[in-house]
TORDOVEX-205265 format. One record per residue: residue number from 1; residue in one letter; x, y, z of N, C-alpha, C in turn. Coordinates in nm, 4 decimals. Atoms other than C-alpha are relative to their C-alpha. Last residue first. Example, Ala and Ser with C-alpha at 12.3 -4.5 7.8 and 13.67 -1.06 7.14 Angstrom:
2
+---------+------+----------+----------+----------+----------+----------+----------+----------+----------+----------+
: drenvex : roke :      nc1 :      nc2 :      nc3 :     cac1 :     cac2 :     cac3 :      cc1 :      cc2 :      cc3 :
+---------+------+----------+----------+----------+----------+----------+----------+----------+----------+----------+
:       2 :    s :  -0.0820 :  -0.1190 :  -0.0060 :   1.3670 :  -0.1060 :   0.7140 :  -0.0770 :   0.1090 :   0.0730 :
:       1 :    a :   0.0890 :  -0.1190 :   0.0000 :   1.2300 :  -0.4500 :   0.7800 :   0.0900 :   0.1200 :   0.0000 :
+---------+------+----------+----------+----------+----------+----------+----------+----------+----------+----------+
This chain:
59
+---------+------+----------+----------+----------+----------+----------+----------+----------+----------+----------+
: drenvex : roke :      nc1 :      nc2 :      nc3 :     cac1 :     cac2 :     cac3 :      cc1 :      cc2 :      cc3 :
+---------+------+----------+----------+----------+----------+----------+----------+----------+----------+----------+
:      59 :    i :   0.1093 :   0.0094 :   0.0982 :   8.6930 :   9.7913 :   4.5294 :   0.0148 :   0.1110 :  -0.1023 :
:      58 :    r :   0.0461 :   0.1379 :   0.0086 :   8.9855 :   9.7085 :   4.7586 :  -0.1184 :  -0.0172 :  -0.0949 :
:      57 :    g :  -0.0223 :   0.0509 :   0.1350 :   9.1717 :  10.0342 :   4.7092 :  -0.0443 :  -0.1435 :  -0.0193 :
:      56 :    e :  -0.1098 :   0.0967 :  -0.0054 :   9.1959 :  10.1070 :   5.0828 :   0.0290 :  -0.0631 :  -0.1367 :
:      55 :    r :  -0.1207 :  -0.0724 :  -0.0443 :   8.9866 :  10.4221 :   5.0442 :   0.1211 :  -0.0918 :  -0.0001 :
:      54 :    e :  -0.0424 :  -0.0875 :   0.1089 :   8.7324 :  10.2219 :   4.8434 :   0.1281 :   0.0727 :   0.0355 :
:      53 :    m :  -0.0599 :   0.0862 :   0.1009 :   8.7168 :   9.9506 :   5.1105 :   0.0486 :   0.0821 :  -0.1203 :
:      52 :    r :  -0.1336 :   0.0382 :  -0.0476 :   8.6584 :  10.2197 :   5.3722 :   0.0703 :  -0.0891 :  -0.1020 :
:      51 :    e :  -0.0856 :  -0.1181 :   0.0051 :   8.3730 :  10.3693 :   5.1721 :   0.1412 :  -0.0332 :   0.0472 :
:      50 :    r :  -0.0351 :  -0.0261 :   0.1407 :   8.2194 :  10.0258 :   5.1130 :   0.0949 :   0.1191 :  -0.0122 :
:      49 :    v :  -0.0931 :   0.1051 :   0.0422 :   8.2329 :   9.9440 :   5.4856 :   0.0450 :   0.0252 :  -0.1434 :
:      48 :    a :  -0.1280 :  -0.0251 :  -0.0668 :   8.0733 :  10.2760 :   5.5810 :   0.1054 :  -0.1017 :  -0.0429 :
:      47 :    q :  -0.0580 :  -0.1187 :   0.0628 :   7.7968 :  10.2304 :   5.3227 :   0.1371 :   0.0291 :   0.0600 :
:      46 :    l :  -0.0500 :   0.0393 :   0.1318 :   7.7300 :   9.8778 :   5.4471 :   0.0657 :   0.1175 :  -0.0723 :
:      45 :    i :  -0.1191 :   0.0820 :  -0.0207 :   7.7055 :  10.0033 :   5.8073 :   0.0593 :  -0.0416 :  -0.1348 :
:      44 :    y :  -0.1060 :  -0.0868 :  -0.0517 :   7.4647 :  10.2821 :   5.7139 :   0.1308 :  -0.0775 :   0.0167 :
:      43 :    g :  -0.0469 :  -0.0839 :   0.1098 :   7.2498 :  10.0535 :   5.5011 :   0.1161 :   0.0882 :   0.0413 :
:      42 :    q :  -0.0679 :   0.0864 :   0.0962 :   7.2232 :   9.7988 :   5.7812 :   0.0588 :   0.0823 :  -0.1141 :
:      41 :    v :  -0.1284 :   0.0336 :  -0.0617 :   7.1411 :  10.0696 :   6.0360 :   0.0802 :  -0.0880 :  -0.0958 :
:      40 :    s :   0.0005 :   0.1223 :  -0.0800 :   6.8679 :  10.1944 :   5.8038 :   0.1390 :  -0.0245 :   0.0574 :
:      39 :    q :  -0.0397 :   0.1124 :   0.0843 :   6.8943 :  10.5578 :   5.6986 :  -0.0054 :  -0.1264 :   0.0862 :
:      38 :    g :   0.1120 :   0.0386 :   0.0846 :   6.6955 :  10.8037 :   5.9086 :   0.0312 :  -0.1128 :  -0.0965 :
:      37 :    n :   0.0886 :  -0.1128 :   0.0298 :   6.9959 :  10.9804 :   6.0597 :  -0.1103 :  -0.0352 :  -0.0997 :
:      36 :    a :   0.0595 :   0.0348 :   0.1295 :   7.2430 :  10.6929 :   6.0379 :  -0.1028 :   0.1034 :  -0.0435 :
:      35 :    a :  -0.0896 :  -0.0491 :   0.1048 :   7.4384 :  10.8603 :   6.3204 :  -0.0591 :  -0.0251 :  -0.1390 :
:      34 :    q :   0.0045 :  -0.1476 :  -0.0016 :   7.1457 :  10.8109 :   6.5594 :   0.0835 :   0.0575 :  -0.1144 :
:      33 :    k :   0.1343 :  -0.0371 :   0.0461 :   7.1130 :  10.4429 :   6.4640 :  -0.0144 :   0.1518 :  -0.0070 :
:      32 :    i :  -0.0012 :   0.0195 :   0.1451 :   7.4886 :  10.3997 :   6.5016 :  -0.1336 :   0.0422 :  -0.0583 :
:      31 :    a :  -0.0871 :  -0.1037 :   0.0558 :   7.4764 :  10.5511 :   6.8514 :   0.0041 :  -0.0102 :  -0.1522 :
:      30 :    e :   0.0726 :  -0.1273 :  -0.0077 :   7.1756 :  10.3333 :   6.9416 :   0.0827 :   0.1130 :  -0.0596 :
:      29 :    h :   0.1065 :   0.0037 :   0.1000 :   7.3522 :  10.0215 :   6.8214 :  -0.0746 :   0.1328 :  -0.0032 :
:      28 :    e :  -0.0658 :  -0.0151 :   0.1298 :   7.6594 :  10.1114 :   7.0242 :  -0.1036 :   0.0035 :  -0.1118 :
:      27 :    e :  -0.0360 :  -0.1418 :   0.0127 :   7.4406 :  10.1674 :   7.3325 :   0.0754 :   0.0273 :  -0.1311 :
:      26 :    p :   0.1173 :  -0.0832 :   0.0345 :   7.2778 :   9.8274 :   7.2840 :   0.0351 :   0.1471 :  -0.0185 :
:      25 :    r :   0.0699 :  -0.0446 :  -0.1202 :   7.6189 :   9.6551 :   7.2836 :  -0.1161 :   0.0902 :  -0.0416 :
:      24 :    m :  -0.0537 :  -0.1216 :  -0.0599 :   7.7095 :   9.4956 :   6.9577 :  -0.0801 :   0.0341 :   0.1238 :
:      23 :    r :   0.0500 :  -0.0255 :  -0.1346 :   7.6671 :   9.1688 :   6.7748 :   0.0679 :   0.1254 :   0.0543 :
:      22 :    i :  -0.0974 :  -0.0684 :  -0.0854 :   7.7011 :   9.1177 :   6.4049 :  -0.0652 :   0.0267 :   0.1349 :
:      21 :    t :   0.0520 :  -0.0418 :  -0.1298 :   7.5199 :   8.8620 :   6.1921 :   0.1117 :   0.0691 :   0.0767 :
:      20 :    l :  -0.1073 :  -0.0213 :  -0.0954 :   7.6064 :   8.8388 :   5.8256 :  -0.0628 :   0.0496 :   0.1288 :
:      19 :    t :   0.0426 :  -0.0602 :  -0.1254 :   7.3613 :   8.6959 :   5.5755 :   0.1197 :   0.0071 :   0.0939 :
:      18 :    k :  -0.0676 :   0.0575 :  -0.1157 :   7.4600 :   8.6319 :   5.2158 :  -0.0512 :   0.0734 :   0.1233 :
:      17 :    m :  -0.0636 :  -0.0865 :  -0.0992 :   7.2252 :   8.7063 :   4.9279 :   0.0730 :  -0.0812 :   0.1061 :
:      16 :    k :  -0.1084 :  -0.0739 :   0.0644 :   7.1238 :   8.5288 :   4.6064 :   0.0851 :   0.0792 :   0.1007 :
:      15 :    a :  -0.0940 :   0.0996 :   0.0516 :   6.9098 :   8.2647 :   4.7800 :   0.1217 :   0.0671 :  -0.0633 :
:      14 :    l :  -0.0885 :   0.0431 :  -0.1082 :   6.7457 :   8.5466 :   4.9775 :   0.1030 :  -0.1030 :  -0.0454 :
:      13 :    y :  -0.0865 :  -0.1115 :  -0.0389 :   6.6040 :   8.7016 :   4.6601 :   0.1011 :  -0.0456 :   0.1058 :
:      12 :    r :  -0.0934 :  -0.0215 :   0.1102 :   6.4671 :   8.3719 :   4.5285 :   0.1003 :   0.1098 :   0.0343 :
:      11 :    e :  -0.0939 :   0.1125 :  -0.0013 :   6.3111 :   8.2916 :   4.8681 :   0.1046 :   0.0153 :  -0.1098 :
:      10 :    n :  -0.0927 :  -0.0190 :  -0.1126 :   6.1536 :   8.6371 :   4.8861 :   0.1052 :  -0.1103 :   0.0031 :
:       9 :    s :  -0.0852 :  -0.1141 :   0.0337 :   5.9973 :   8.5990 :   4.5406 :   0.1048 :   0.0230 :   0.1085 :
:       8 :    i :  -0.0929 :   0.0486 :   0.1031 :   5.8630 :   8.2549 :   4.6274 :   0.0992 :   0.1098 :  -0.0379 :
:       7 :    k :  -0.0894 :   0.0950 :  -0.0657 :   5.7068 :   8.3889 :   4.9484 :   0.1055 :  -0.0503 :  -0.0987 :
:       6 :    k :  -0.0964 :  -0.0801 :  -0.0763 :   5.5601 :   8.6877 :   4.7637 :   0.1020 :  -0.0913 :   0.0676 :
:       5 :    k :  -0.0848 :  -0.0680 :   0.0980 :   5.3918 :   8.4553 :   4.5128 :   0.1084 :   0.0822 :   0.0704 :
:       4 :    e :  -0.0973 :   0.0963 :   0.0529 :   5.2611 :   8.2314 :   4.7930 :   0.0959 :   0.0658 :  -0.0997 :
:       3 :    n :   0.0546 :   0.1064 :   0.0836 :   5.0890 :   8.5171 :   4.9734 :   0.1118 :  -0.0876 :  -0.0569 :
:       2 :    y :  -0.1083 :   0.0861 :   0.0445 :   5.1758 :   8.7368 :   5.2675 :  -0.0580 :  -0.1145 :  -0.0803 :
:       1 :    m :   0.0370 :   0.1399 :   0.0002 :   4.9195 :   9.0119 :   5.3148 :   0.1139 :  -0.0805 :  -0.0629 :
+---------+------+----------+----------+----------+----------+----------+----------+----------+----------+----------+
């Protein structure tokens, strides 16, 4: 059930976050989903980006 308290909590959380939209072909999405192996696609992509940034010495 979606109540006012949850709505306020969500708004506070989203105010702290940035949204990035990426577009890909459906078959690419499916391949990423398969590779994620139960992890969310978002989580999988963020993990891959963080790992690359670490290798490049950016974080």
